[in-house]
C-alpha positions in Angstrom: 18.0 62.4 0.2 16.3 65.7 0.5 12.8 64.7 -0.7 12.5 61.6 1.4 9.8 61.4 4.0 10.9 60.6 7.6 10.0 57.3 9.0 8.8 57.2 12.6 11.6 56.7 15.1 11.2 56.1 18.8 12.4 59.0 21.0 15.1 58.0 23.4 14.3 59.3 26.9 16.4 59.2 30.0 15.6 56.0 31.9 17.0 57.5 35.0 19.2 55.7 37.5 17.1 52.5 37.7 15.6 53.4 41.0 12.2 52.5 39.8 13.2 48.8 39.7 13.6 47.4 43.2 15.0 43.9 43.8 14.9 44.2 47.6 18.5 45.1 48.3 21.9 43.7 47.5 21.8 40.6 49.7 18.6 39.3 48.2 20.0 39.9 44.7 23.1 37.8 45.4 21.1 35.0 47.1 18.6 35.1 44.3 21.4 34.8 41.7 22.9 31.9 43.5 19.6 30.1 43.9 18.8 30.8 40.2 22.2 29.4 39.2 21.7 26.2 41.2 18.2 25.8 39.8 19.5 26.4 36.3 22.2 23.7 36.7 19.7 21.2 38.0 17.3 21.9 35.1 20.1 21.7 32.5 21.3 18.4 34.0 17.8 17.0 34.0 17.1 18.1 30.4 20.5 16.7 29.3 19.7 13.3 30.8 16.3 13.2 29.2 17.5 14.4 25.9 20.3 11.9 25.9 17.8 9.1 26.3 15.6 10.6 23.5 18.5 10.9 21.1 19.7 7.4 21.9 16.2 6.0 21.3 15.9 7.9 18.1 19.2 6.5 16.9 18.1 3.0 17.7 14.9 3.5 15.8 16.7 4.8 12.8 19.0 1.8 12.8 16.1 -0.6 13.0 14.3 1.1 10.2 17.4 1.1 8.0 18.0 -2.6 8.7 14.3 -3.3 7.9 14.5 -1.4 4.6 17.8 -3.0 3.7 16.2 -6.4 4.3 13.2 -5.6 2.2 15.4 -4.2 -0.6 17.6 -7.3 -0.4 14.6 -9.7 -0.7 12.6 -7.8 -3.3 15.1 -6.0 -5.5 17.9 -8.6 -5.4 15.4 -11.5 -5.7 16.5 -13.3 -2.5 14.1 -16.1 -1.6 11.7 -16.0 1.2 11.6 -19.2 3.3 8.1 -20.4 4.2 7.7 -22.7 7.2 4.7 -24.9 8.1 4.5 -27.3 11.0 1.8 -29.9 11.5 1.5 -32.8 13.8 4.8 -34.5 13.6 5.7 -33.0 10.2 7.7 -29.9 9.3 7.7 -28.3 5.9 9.7 -25.5 4.4 9.9 -24.0 1.0 12.0 -21.1 -0.5 10.0 -18.8 -2.8 11.4 -15.9 -4.8 9.1 -12.8 -4.8 6.7 -11.1 -2.4 3.5 -12.0 -4.2 4.7 -15.6 -5.0 5.5 -16.2 -1.4 2.0 -14.9 -0.4 0.4 -17.3 -2.9 2.5 -20.2 -1.6 1.5 -19.4 2.0 -2.2 -19.4 1.0 -1.8 -22.7 -1.0 0.0 -24.3 2.0 -2.7 -23.1 4.4 -5.4 -24.5 2.2 -3.6 -27.9 1.8 -3.1 -28.1 5.6 -6.8 -27.2 6.2 -7.9 -29.9 3.8 -5.6 -32.5 5.4 -3.4 -33.0 2.3 0.3 -33.7 2.6 2.5 -30.7 1.9 5.0 -31.4 -0.8 8.1 -29.4 -1.7 8.2 -27.4 -4.8 10.1 -28.7 -7.8 13.8 -28.0 -7.4 13.4 -27.0 -3.8 16.1 -28.0 -1.3 14.9 -29.2 2.1 
């Protein structure tokens, strides 16, 4: 393209033979490379062990969260009943309630009856 303006380009100069960089001789370079390789292997092994634990912990947490969400979906969406337990002196009581809010209300009602000293009675149609 004859009318195009030239964009700046870096000029390539001769870098020479590399004598301006000094690593202290061949022996130090080889020893340094071996030491660097050993350190790299140790660091990689250490990170692999740490990352393996982190990944395993993350997988366990994902499984726990999935089971928790599955349980909540099973209880709320599919209308599985919640079992409410109460234990007083020498008397145990349980009731199965369908629904999150209804179970909360039943817990509050049972707590107020226990606090007032009244006997807890099963709900109609409830199996003990």
